[in-house]
N, C-alpha and C positions, 0 to 999 in steps of 0.2 A: 507680451515679457519686456516691448521695446518703450511701458510708459514703469515700468516698476513690474506689473501686476502677479500669482501666483493662478495659474489655470484651475490652481489643484483648490487654491485659499478664497479668491474667489470670488470666480462661476457661479453664476448663478446656478447653475447641473451641473451634470456630470451623468456621460456616459457609465454602468458600474463596468469597471474594469474582465469582470467575466464574463461579457455577452459572450455566445457562437458566434457574432456576424465579424466576421474577420473581414480589413481590403486584401485583394489578395495584390503583394506590389509589389513580383515578377514572374511573369508571365513571355511562354517563349509557342514557335509555334511546335503544334505538334510534330511526333519522330524527331525530336530534336530533346528533350528530355534528359539526355545522359549527356548531350555532350561532354566534352571534358572543359567547355569553355564559360559553358554555364554552370555545370557544378562546382568553379574554383567562383565567379564570382557570386554565390550561395554559398560557402564556407564564408568566403571573407564577408560577404554585405552580416551577414549572420555570424561575426564575429562575437568577442567578449570585450575585444575592440573599439566597438560600430557599435556595440549597445552601451559602454559608458560612455563614450562619447554625447550620444545621444540624451541616457541619461543630464548629464552635465550641461551643456546643451539646450536643452529642451524646459531640464526643470520642472518634469511630470504634464506640461500639454501633450507628449506622444506618451503609446508606447512596443517597446518591440516586444511582438508577439509571434516575436517563437521560442 
C-alpha cells in the first residue's frame, strides 16, 4: 500500500471473499465468554466506525468478517 498499489487491482491472485475460512480475531478463556468487558470490546470492535476505518485505511486489503 505504501507503494500506491491496490490489493484488489494489482494482486496476482486473490482469495474468494466468500470463503468459509475466517481468521478468529477475538478469543477468551473458557467461562469468560459473557464477561461485560469482553462483550463491550466485541461491540466496539464490530462497530460501523471500525468497519469504515478498515475500508478507508486498507482500501480492500482487509475485509471485515462481521
